[in-house]
N, C-alpha and C positions, 0 to 999 in steps of 0.2 A: 523804834525805827521811824525814819522819816517817810511820810506818805508820798507816793508818786502821784503826779497830777493825772487825772483821767484822760485815756486816749480818745481823741476826737475822730469820729467816722466821717468819711468823705460825703459830701452832699450828693443826693441822687442826681442832680443836674450835672454835677462834675463828672460822675461815673458814666452817665449816658453820653456825655460829650466825648469822653475818652474812648468809649466803644465805637462811636461813629467814626472818630479819627482813625482808629485801628482798622476798621473795615475799609475805609477809603484808601488808606495806605496799602492794604493788601491788594485791593483791586488795581491800584496804580502800578505796584510792583509786578503783578501778573501780566498786565498789558505790556509793560516795557519788556518783560522777559519774552513774551510771545512774539514780539517784534524783533527780537534779537538784540535789544539795547541793554539788557542786563544778563550777565553770565549765570543763569540759574540752571543747575544741572538736572534736576529731577521733575521738572514741570511736564505734565502729560501733553502730548501733541494732539491737537484737535484736527480731525480730518472731516471735511464736508463731502458726503457721497455725491458722485456725479449723477446727473439726471438721466440715467440710462433709458428709462421708459419714454421720456420726451424725445430723446435722440432717435429711438427706434421708430416712433410714430412719424417723425419728420422724414426719415429715410423712406418709409413706406409711401407717404404722400408724394414725395419727390419722384419715386419710381412710377407711380400712376400718372403724374403730371407729365413726366418725360415721354411715356408711351403715347398719351393722348396728343401731345404736340407733334410727335413723330408721325403718327398714322392718320390723323384727322383729315389732312388734305387728300388722302386716297380713299376716304369713305364718301359715297355719293348717295343722293336721294333718287329713287325711281319714281317717276311721275307718269300719269295718264292724262291725255288731253281729251276733254269732253266738250261737246257742243251744247251750249245753254240757250234755250229758247224762252221768250217771254210769253207765258200762256195767256196773258190778258191782251196781247197785241199780235194778232196773226200776221201782220205785215212787217213786224220788226225783223231786223237782221240778226241771225244767231251769232253769238260770240263764243270764242274758245276760252276754256278755263282749265288750267293745269292743277291737278291734285296730286299731292305726294301720297303714294300708297305703299311704299316700302323702302328698303335700303339695299345698297350693294357696295362692293369694294373692288378696286382696280387690281388685276392680277397680271397685266401686261401693259407695257407702254404703247402697245399697238391699239389701245382703246378697248380692251377686253375686260368685262365686268362680270363678277359672279353675284348672283342673287338667288332667290327661291323661285321655283316654277309657279307656285300659286300667286306670286306677285305679278307675273306677266303671263297669266294663264290664257287670256282671251286673244285669239289670233286676229280678231277684227278691231282691236283697240290700238291706237297709236301711243307708243310709250316713248319716254325721254329720260335722259340722265342729267341731273343737275349737280355740279360740283359745289364744294363748300364756298368757293369765292363767287358763286352765282352764274358760272358758265353753263349753258344749256345745250345739249346735243340730242338729236333725234336718234333713236335706236333703229339700225338698219338690218340687223340679223339677230335671230334668237334661236338658241338650241334649248329645248325643254326635255328634261330627263324625269319621267314620272316615277321611277323607282326611288330616287333620292330626294324628290321634291327640289330639284336643282335646276337652275337656268343659267345659261351663259349668254350674255348679250354683247353686241359689238357696236361701237359708235365711231364716227369719223373724227377721231382726235388722236394725235400723237403727243408724246411728251408727258403724259400723265404718269405719276410715279406708282409703281406696283408695290403692294405690300409683300413682306417676306413671309413665306410659308413655314410653319413649324412642323412638328412630328407628333400627331395625336396619339400614336401608340405608346408614347412615353408619359402620358398624363397620369397623375396620381390624384386620388380623392383627397380633398383638402387643399389642393393647389390653388393659388390666387389667379383669378381671371378677370378680364375687363371686357365689357360689351359696349359697342357704340352703334347708335342707330337713330332713326327718326321716329321717336315714340309717338304713337297715336296719329302719325302722319302729319303732325304739326310742330312738334318740338324737335327741331333739327339738331343733329350731332349731340344727342343725349348720351351721357357717359354714366354707366353703372358698374359697380365692382362687386365681386363675390368670390366664391370658391367653386371648385368642381365638387358637386354633391354626390354624383354617382356616374357610373360608366355602363355602356351596353344596355341602355334603356329602350323599351319599345312603347310607342304611344300612337294614338290616333289623333292626328293633328288637323285642326280646322283653322280657317281664316275668315274673320267677319267681313273683310272687304270684298272677297271673291265668293264667299259662301261654299268653299270647297273643303273636303275632308279626306284624309287618306292615312293609311297605316305606315309608320316609319320605324325602322329597326336600328339597333346599335347606336343610339344617340348619347350625347354627353348631357348629363343633368347638371344644372347650375342654379345657385340662388341669386345670381346677378339678375336684376329686374329686366325682363324681356316682355315688351308690350306689343300689341298690334302696331305695325309700322316699323318695328325693329327687324322684322323678317328680312333675311338676306344679308344682314350686317355681320361684321366680323366679331368672333369671340377670340380674344387675344391673351397670351401669357404675359408675364411681367417683363419679358424681353421685347415685347412689341411684335411677336410673331403670331400669325393667324393659326389657331388650333381648331377652329370650328366655324360653321356658318349658322347663325341664329335662325331657328326655324319655327319654334312654337312656344306657347305658354299654356298653363293648365287653368282652365276656367274653374272658379270656385276655390282655388288654393292660392297661397301666398308664397313668394320666393321659390317657385318651381318653374324653371324654363329649360329649354332643350336646344341643342345645336348638333348639326351634322359634323362628324369628325372630318378634319381637313384632309386626312389621308385618303378618304373616299372620293374626294373632289379633285385632287392633284392630277391624276391620270387623265380624267375627262377634260380638265382645263388645259393641260399641256397639249392634248390632241387637237383641241379646238384652236389653240394658238398656232400650232404648226400647220394644220390642214384646213382650218376654217370650217370644219364639220367634225362630228363625232359618230363613230360606228360602234355599237355595242351588241353583244349576243343576247338573244331573247328567246325564252322558252314559251311564255304565253299562258301562265297560270296565276291564279290568285288563291292563296292557301292560308289556313290557320294552323299554327303549330300545336300539336297535342303532346303535352309533357307526360312524364311517366305516371304521375298520380292520376291524371285524367284518363290516361289509357287504361290503367288497372281498373278504375271505377267503371269504365264503359266496356271493358273486356275487348279492347282493340289494341293494336300495336302502337307504339310511340312513333310519331312522324308528322308529315305535313298533310293535313286534310284538304283536299282540293275543293274549293268553293266555286270557282269560276274558271272557264277556259276561253281564251280569246279566239274568236272565229278566224280560221285560216292560219293559225299559229302552228309552231312546231309541235306543241303539246297535242293539239287536235289531230294533226296528221299522224302522230305516233299512236293514237288510239287511247290517250288518257281521258278519263271520264270524271265528271263531278261526283264526289263521294269516294273516290279513290284516296288511299293513304299512301304517300310516298315514304317508304321506310329506308331506302338506300338510294344514293346517287353516285354513280361511278364507283361503287364499292364502299362509299363512306356512309356510316350510319347517320340518319337524320335525327340527331339527339339535341339539336339546338335551333334557335330561331334563324340564325344566319347561315346554316350549313349549305342550303340550296343556293342562296344568292351569292355566297362567296365562291362556290364551285363554278357557277355560271360566269361570274366576273373574270375568273381565271382562264376562261375558254375564248376561242375565236369564232367568228361567224363561219358556219359550215362544219364545225366540230360536232361529233356525235356523242350524246350522253346515253348511258345505260341506267334506266330507272327500275328499281324494284318496287312494285306496287301491290298493296293488299286491298282486297274488297270481298266482303261476305265470306270471310274465312279462307280465302284462296289468295295465293301470291303469284305474281307473274312478272316477267322481265320484259320491258319494252325499250326500244331505241328511238331517240328523238334527235333530229339534226337541227342545231340552233340556227335561227334566222336573225336578221338585223332588226334591232329595236327601232320601231317607227318613231320618228320625231313628232312629238306632240306639241 
Protein backbone atom coordinates (compact mmCIF):
# COMPACT_ATOMS: atom_id res chain seq x y z
CA UNK A 1 0.00 0.00 0.00
CA UNK A 2 1.05 3.49 -0.71
CA UNK A 3 1.74 5.53 2.43
CA UNK A 4 -0.33 8.65 3.08
CA UNK A 5 1.60 11.81 3.86
CA UNK A 6 1.41 12.76 7.58
CA UNK A 7 -1.46 15.21 8.55
CA UNK A 8 -0.13 18.60 9.56
CA UNK A 9 -1.55 20.19 12.79
CA UNK A 10 -2.44 23.89 12.70
CA UNK A 11 -0.01 26.16 14.33
CA UNK A 12 -0.91 27.49 17.80
CA UNK A 13 -0.77 31.07 16.59
CA UNK A 14 -3.26 30.30 13.84
CA UNK A 15 -5.60 28.54 16.30
CA UNK A 16 -5.44 31.43 18.77
CA UNK A 17 -6.19 33.94 15.99
CA UNK A 18 -9.22 31.91 14.92
CA UNK A 19 -10.60 31.89 18.47
CA UNK A 20 -10.18 35.64 18.81
CA UNK A 21 -11.92 36.23 15.49
CA UNK A 22 -14.78 33.97 16.56
CA UNK A 23 -15.28 35.79 19.85
CA UNK A 24 -15.21 39.20 18.17
CA UNK A 25 -17.70 38.03 15.55
CA UNK A 26 -20.03 36.77 18.29
CA UNK A 27 -19.88 40.05 20.17
CA UNK A 28 -20.56 41.99 17.00
CA UNK A 29 -23.55 39.84 16.10
CA UNK A 30 -24.96 40.14 19.64
CA UNK A 31 -24.66 43.94 19.62
CA UNK A 32 -26.31 44.22 16.22
CA UNK A 33 -29.12 41.96 17.34
CA UNK A 34 -29.65 43.82 20.60
CA UNK A 35 -30.05 47.05 18.59
CA UNK A 36 -32.57 45.41 16.27
CA UNK A 37 -30.25 45.40 13.28
CA UNK A 38 -30.21 41.61 12.97
CA UNK A 39 -33.27 39.35 13.17
CA UNK A 40 -32.06 37.07 15.96
CA UNK A 41 -35.01 35.29 17.56
CA UNK A 42 -33.83 33.86 20.89
CA UNK A 43 -31.42 36.42 22.28
CA UNK A 44 -32.26 37.28 25.92
CA UNK A 45 -33.57 40.77 26.58
CA UNK A 46 -31.49 42.67 29.12
CA UNK A 47 -33.48 44.97 31.45
CA UNK A 48 -31.76 47.59 33.60
CA UNK A 49 -33.65 48.06 36.90
CA UNK A 50 -34.95 51.57 37.58
CA UNK A 51 -33.26 53.40 40.48
CA UNK A 52 -36.32 53.24 42.77
CA UNK A 53 -34.43 54.07 45.96
CA UNK A 54 -32.91 57.20 44.47
CA UNK A 55 -36.31 58.36 43.19
CA UNK A 56 -37.85 57.81 46.65
CA UNK A 57 -35.14 59.84 48.40
CA UNK A 58 -35.48 62.70 45.92
CA UNK A 59 -39.28 62.78 46.41
CA UNK A 60 -38.87 62.94 50.21
CA UNK A 61 -36.33 65.76 49.95
CA UNK A 62 -38.57 67.69 47.58
CA UNK A 63 -41.47 67.36 50.05
CA UNK A 64 -39.40 68.87 52.88
CA UNK A 65 -38.06 71.65 50.63
CA UNK A 66 -41.59 72.46 49.48
CA UNK A 67 -42.89 72.71 53.06
CA UNK A 68 -39.98 74.92 54.17
CA UNK A 69 -40.41 77.31 51.24
CA UNK A 70 -44.15 77.49 51.91
CA UNK A 71 -44.12 78.15 55.67
CA UNK A 72 -40.83 79.94 56.42
CA UNK A 73 -42.21 83.47 55.73
CA UNK A 74 -44.77 82.85 58.51
CA UNK A 75 -42.21 81.74 61.12
CA UNK A 76 -40.90 84.66 63.20
CA UNK A 77 -38.26 85.35 65.83
CA UNK A 78 -39.31 86.60 69.27
CA UNK A 79 -36.87 89.14 70.67
CA UNK A 80 -36.39 91.04 73.91
CA UNK A 81 -34.96 94.54 74.10
CA UNK A 82 -32.36 95.03 76.81
CA UNK A 83 -30.65 98.24 77.98
CA UNK A 84 -26.85 97.83 77.93
CA UNK A 85 -24.68 100.01 80.19
CA UNK A 86 -20.92 100.47 80.10
CA UNK A 87 -19.79 99.58 83.65
CA UNK A 88 -16.47 101.37 83.15
CA UNK A 89 -18.06 104.68 82.16
CA UNK A 90 -20.81 105.89 84.53
CA UNK A 91 -21.53 108.86 82.24
CA UNK A 92 -22.07 106.79 79.09
CA UNK A 93 -25.49 106.72 77.41
CA UNK A 94 -27.13 103.25 77.65
CA UNK A 95 -27.85 101.56 74.36
CA UNK A 96 -30.59 99.13 73.39
CA UNK A 97 -29.78 95.63 72.26
CA UNK A 98 -32.27 93.15 70.84
CA UNK A 99 -31.72 89.48 71.64
CA UNK A 100 -33.58 86.62 69.99
CA UNK A 101 -35.00 84.41 72.74
CA UNK A 102 -37.54 82.24 70.97
CA UNK A 103 -39.70 81.50 67.97
CA UNK A 104 -43.33 82.05 66.98
CA UNK A 105 -45.60 81.62 63.98
CA UNK A 106 -48.43 83.62 62.42
CA UNK A 107 -51.97 82.29 63.00
CA UNK A 108 -53.92 85.27 61.65
CA UNK A 109 -53.32 88.02 59.11
CA UNK A 110 -54.36 90.44 61.88
CA UNK A 111 -50.87 90.12 63.37
CA UNK A 112 -51.60 87.30 65.85
CA UNK A 113 -48.58 85.15 66.74
CA UNK A 114 -48.43 81.91 68.78
CA UNK A 115 -45.39 81.16 70.94
CA UNK A 116 -44.60 79.69 74.40
CA UNK A 117 -45.42 81.44 77.67
CA UNK A 118 -41.89 80.93 78.98
CA UNK A 119 -40.55 82.87 75.97
CA UNK A 120 -42.48 86.03 76.97
CA UNK A 121 -42.86 85.33 80.70
CA UNK A 122 -41.63 88.66 82.10
CA UNK A 123 -44.36 91.36 82.17
CA UNK A 124 -41.72 94.09 82.60
CA UNK A 125 -39.76 93.23 79.45
CA UNK A 126 -40.35 94.80 76.04
CA UNK A 127 -40.78 92.09 73.42
CA UNK A 128 -40.75 92.32 69.64
CA UNK A 129 -41.35 90.14 66.60
CA UNK A 130 -38.92 89.96 63.68
CA UNK A 131 -40.00 88.42 60.36
CA UNK A 132 -37.74 86.44 58.07
CA UNK A 133 -37.26 89.43 55.78
CA UNK A 134 -36.09 91.61 58.70
CA UNK A 135 -39.26 93.55 59.54
CA UNK A 136 -39.46 94.35 63.26
CA UNK A 137 -42.69 94.93 65.20
CA UNK A 138 -43.24 95.78 68.86
CA UNK A 139 -45.56 93.43 70.78
CA UNK A 140 -48.54 95.42 72.09
CA UNK A 141 -50.65 92.69 73.74
CA UNK A 142 -49.81 89.29 75.29
CA UNK A 143 -52.06 86.52 76.59
CA UNK A 144 -50.20 84.01 78.78
CA UNK A 145 -51.71 80.58 79.46
CA UNK A 146 -49.86 78.85 82.32
CA UNK A 147 -51.56 75.48 81.87
CA UNK A 148 -50.30 74.88 78.34
CA UNK A 149 -47.13 77.04 78.48
CA UNK A 150 -48.75 78.92 75.62
CA UNK A 151 -48.69 82.61 74.77
CA UNK A 152 -50.50 84.58 72.09
CA UNK A 153 -49.04 87.95 71.14
CA UNK A 154 -50.38 90.69 68.92
CA UNK A 155 -48.42 93.11 66.78
CA UNK A 156 -49.52 96.07 64.65
CA UNK A 157 -49.11 94.45 61.28
CA UNK A 158 -51.58 93.29 58.69
CA UNK A 159 -51.01 91.14 55.66
CA UNK A 160 -48.78 88.53 57.29
CA UNK A 161 -49.67 85.07 56.00
CA UNK A 162 -51.11 82.66 58.55
CA UNK A 163 -50.04 79.01 58.68
CA UNK A 164 -52.60 76.27 58.07
CA UNK A 165 -53.61 74.34 61.18
CA UNK A 166 -53.62 70.53 61.07
CA UNK A 167 -55.38 67.91 63.23
CA UNK A 168 -53.13 66.55 65.98
CA UNK A 169 -55.71 63.88 66.91
CA UNK A 170 -54.83 62.04 63.70
CA UNK A 171 -51.09 61.82 64.39
CA UNK A 172 -49.45 58.40 64.19
CA UNK A 173 -46.19 57.28 65.74
CA UNK A 174 -43.61 57.10 62.95
CA UNK A 175 -45.14 59.97 60.97
CA UNK A 176 -42.69 62.44 59.40
CA UNK A 177 -42.51 65.89 61.02
CA UNK A 178 -40.57 69.11 60.36
CA UNK A 179 -39.53 71.66 62.99
CA UNK A 180 -38.54 75.26 62.24
CA UNK A 181 -37.09 77.70 64.77
CA UNK A 182 -34.26 79.96 65.88
CA UNK A 183 -31.88 77.43 67.40
CA UNK A 184 -29.93 78.74 70.41
CA UNK A 185 -31.33 82.19 69.69
CA UNK A 186 -28.80 82.82 66.93
CA UNK A 187 -29.34 80.36 64.06
CA UNK A 188 -32.49 81.77 62.49
CA UNK A 189 -34.95 79.63 60.54
CA UNK A 190 -33.18 76.37 61.40
CA UNK A 191 -34.94 73.38 59.84
CA UNK A 192 -34.84 69.88 61.35
CA UNK A 193 -36.74 66.76 60.39
CA UNK A 194 -37.72 63.58 62.19
CA UNK A 195 -40.70 61.46 63.14
CA UNK A 196 -43.38 61.36 65.83
CA UNK A 197 -41.65 59.23 68.48
CA UNK A 198 -44.51 59.09 70.98
CA UNK A 199 -47.85 60.63 71.97
CA UNK A 200 -49.43 61.66 75.27
CA UNK A 201 -46.13 62.35 77.03
CA UNK A 202 -45.81 64.18 80.35
CA UNK A 203 -42.65 66.17 81.15
CA UNK A 204 -41.33 68.87 83.44
CA UNK A 205 -40.15 71.52 81.00
CA UNK A 206 -37.51 74.15 81.74
CA UNK A 207 -36.06 77.05 79.78
CA UNK A 208 -32.44 78.18 80.28
CA UNK A 209 -33.20 81.69 78.98
CA UNK A 210 -35.94 82.42 81.56
CA UNK A 211 -35.00 79.91 84.28
CA UNK A 212 -38.59 78.67 84.53
CA UNK A 213 -39.86 75.10 84.83
CA UNK A 214 -43.33 73.55 84.87
CA UNK A 215 -45.17 70.27 84.33
CA UNK A 216 -46.81 69.73 80.93
CA UNK A 217 -49.18 66.92 79.91
CA UNK A 218 -50.27 65.21 76.68
CA UNK A 219 -47.26 66.28 74.60
CA UNK A 220 -46.02 65.03 71.23
CA UNK A 221 -42.56 63.46 71.42
CA UNK A 222 -40.31 63.80 68.36
CA UNK A 223 -36.71 63.06 67.40
CA UNK A 224 -36.55 66.22 65.28
CA UNK A 225 -33.86 68.35 66.95
CA UNK A 226 -35.42 71.01 69.21
CA UNK A 227 -32.96 73.33 70.96
CA UNK A 228 -33.32 76.38 73.23
CA UNK A 229 -34.55 79.15 70.97
CA UNK A 230 -36.78 76.75 69.00
CA UNK A 231 -39.43 77.20 71.72
CA UNK A 232 -42.72 78.43 70.28
CA UNK A 233 -41.93 77.39 66.71
CA UNK A 234 -44.19 75.18 64.60
CA UNK A 235 -43.99 71.40 64.29
CA UNK A 236 -45.36 70.58 60.84
CA UNK A 237 -46.51 67.53 58.91
CA UNK A 238 -45.40 66.77 55.37
CA UNK A 239 -48.34 68.79 54.00
CA UNK A 240 -47.07 71.96 55.70
CA UNK A 241 -49.83 72.00 58.35
CA UNK A 242 -49.02 72.91 61.97
CA UNK A 243 -49.63 69.90 64.22
CA UNK A 244 -47.75 71.13 67.30
CA UNK A 245 -45.97 74.00 69.06
CA UNK A 246 -42.38 73.14 69.97
CA UNK A 247 -41.97 73.55 73.70
CA UNK A 248 -39.12 71.58 75.25
CA UNK A 249 -36.12 69.34 74.89
CA UNK A 250 -34.64 66.87 77.38
CA UNK A 251 -31.34 67.72 79.00
CA UNK A 252 -28.80 64.88 78.92
CA UNK A 253 -30.59 63.00 76.13
CA UNK A 254 -30.35 63.03 72.36
CA UNK A 255 -33.13 63.28 69.78
CA UNK A 256 -35.91 63.77 72.34
CA UNK A 257 -38.04 66.89 71.95
CA UNK A 258 -41.65 67.76 72.78
CA UNK A 259 -44.46 69.83 71.29
CA UNK A 260 -47.93 70.94 72.43
CA UNK A 261 -50.64 69.35 70.21
CA UNK A 262 -52.18 72.01 67.98
CA UNK A 263 -55.73 70.90 68.83
CA UNK A 264 -55.13 72.22 72.37
CA UNK A 265 -54.15 75.59 70.90
CA UNK A 266 -56.82 76.14 68.23
CA UNK A 267 -59.71 77.08 70.53
CA UNK A 268 -57.60 79.56 72.52
CA UNK A 269 -56.10 81.15 69.40
CA UNK A 270 -59.51 81.42 67.69
CA UNK A 271 -61.01 83.14 70.76
CA UNK A 272 -58.13 85.61 70.92
CA UNK A 273 -58.44 86.37 67.20
CA UNK A 274 -62.19 86.95 67.55
CA UNK A 275 -62.35 88.82 70.90
CA UNK A 276 -58.82 90.04 71.56
CA UNK A 277 -58.82 88.17 74.88
CA UNK A 278 -59.24 84.64 76.24
CA UNK A 279 -61.44 83.46 79.13
CA UNK A 280 -60.85 79.99 80.53
CA UNK A 281 -62.35 78.15 83.51
CA UNK A 282 -60.02 77.66 86.46
CA UNK A 283 -60.17 75.32 89.48
CA UNK A 284 -56.94 76.39 91.15
CA UNK A 285 -55.11 73.21 92.14
CA UNK A 286 -51.71 71.72 91.45
CA UNK A 287 -51.69 67.94 91.63
CA UNK A 288 -49.66 64.83 90.95
CA UNK A 289 -51.39 61.82 89.41
CA UNK A 290 -51.18 58.57 91.39
CA UNK A 291 -51.41 55.58 89.08
CA UNK A 292 -52.74 52.16 90.07
CA UNK A 293 -49.37 50.61 90.99
CA UNK A 294 -48.36 53.51 93.23
CA UNK A 295 -51.81 53.56 94.80
CA UNK A 296 -51.65 49.84 95.68
CA UNK A 297 -48.13 50.20 97.06
CA UNK A 298 -49.17 53.07 99.35
CA UNK A 299 -52.65 51.71 100.17
CA UNK A 300 -54.43 54.79 98.81
CA UNK A 301 -56.92 55.17 95.95
CA UNK A 302 -55.88 56.03 92.42
CA UNK A 303 -56.40 59.68 91.54
CA UNK A 304 -54.99 63.22 91.67
CA UNK A 305 -52.99 64.01 94.81
CA UNK A 306 -53.43 67.71 95.62
CA UNK A 307 -50.05 69.38 96.17
CA UNK A 308 -50.96 73.07 96.11
CA UNK A 309 -54.10 75.21 96.18
CA UNK A 310 -54.22 78.73 94.74
CA UNK A 311 -55.32 81.29 97.31
CA UNK A 312 -58.84 82.60 96.67
CA UNK A 313 -59.48 80.02 93.94
CA UNK A 314 -62.57 77.86 93.40
CA UNK A 315 -60.75 74.91 94.96
CA UNK A 316 -60.01 76.81 98.18
CA UNK A 317 -63.57 78.14 98.44
CA UNK A 318 -64.94 74.61 97.95
CA UNK A 319 -62.90 73.31 100.90
CA UNK A 320 -60.32 71.27 98.97
CA UNK A 321 -57.15 70.67 101.03
CA UNK A 322 -53.52 69.83 100.35
CA UNK A 323 -53.17 66.05 100.75
CA UNK A 324 -56.63 65.27 99.36
CA UNK A 325 -56.86 62.74 96.54
CA UNK A 326 -59.47 63.55 93.88
CA UNK A 327 -60.85 60.17 92.77
CA UNK A 328 -63.77 61.38 90.63
CA UNK A 329 -64.73 64.59 88.83
CA UNK A 330 -68.33 64.98 87.70
CA UNK A 331 -68.75 61.22 88.04
CA UNK A 332 -65.68 60.38 85.90
CA UNK A 333 -63.02 58.22 87.50
CA UNK A 334 -59.66 60.00 87.62
CA UNK A 335 -57.69 57.18 86.00
CA UNK A 336 -55.36 59.23 83.81
CA UNK A 337 -53.16 62.32 83.80
CA UNK A 338 -55.49 64.44 81.68
CA UNK A 339 -58.96 63.54 83.06
CA UNK A 340 -59.20 66.62 85.31
CA UNK A 341 -57.78 69.11 82.78
CA UNK A 342 -59.97 67.77 79.97
CA UNK A 343 -63.09 67.96 82.14
CA UNK A 344 -62.36 71.56 83.16
CA UNK A 345 -61.56 72.58 79.57
CA UNK A 346 -65.02 71.38 78.51
CA UNK A 347 -66.73 73.62 81.07
CA UNK A 348 -67.55 77.33 81.21
CA UNK A 349 -66.76 79.95 83.80
CA UNK A 350 -69.44 79.71 86.50
CA UNK A 351 -70.15 76.00 85.96
CA UNK A 352 -70.16 73.78 89.06
CA UNK A 353 -68.05 70.64 89.37
CA UNK A 354 -68.68 67.76 91.76
CA UNK A 355 -65.44 66.33 93.16
CA UNK A 356 -65.18 63.05 95.04
CA UNK A 357 -62.25 63.40 97.42
CA UNK A 358 -60.46 60.85 99.64
CA UNK A 359 -58.35 61.65 102.70
CA UNK A 360 -57.33 59.53 105.72
CA UNK A 361 -59.59 56.66 104.75
CA UNK A 362 -62.72 58.77 104.26
CA UNK A 363 -64.42 59.99 101.08
CA UNK A 364 -66.49 63.12 100.68
CA UNK A 365 -68.17 65.02 97.83
CA UNK A 366 -67.59 68.73 97.39
CA UNK A 367 -68.84 71.23 94.82
CA UNK A 368 -66.59 73.85 93.22
CA UNK A 369 -67.75 76.74 91.02
CA UNK A 370 -65.19 77.42 88.31
CA UNK A 371 -63.64 80.90 88.10
CA UNK A 372 -61.89 82.69 85.25
CA UNK A 373 -58.26 81.74 84.73
CA UNK A 374 -56.13 84.78 85.63
CA UNK A 375 -53.99 86.09 82.78
CA UNK A 376 -50.36 85.63 83.72
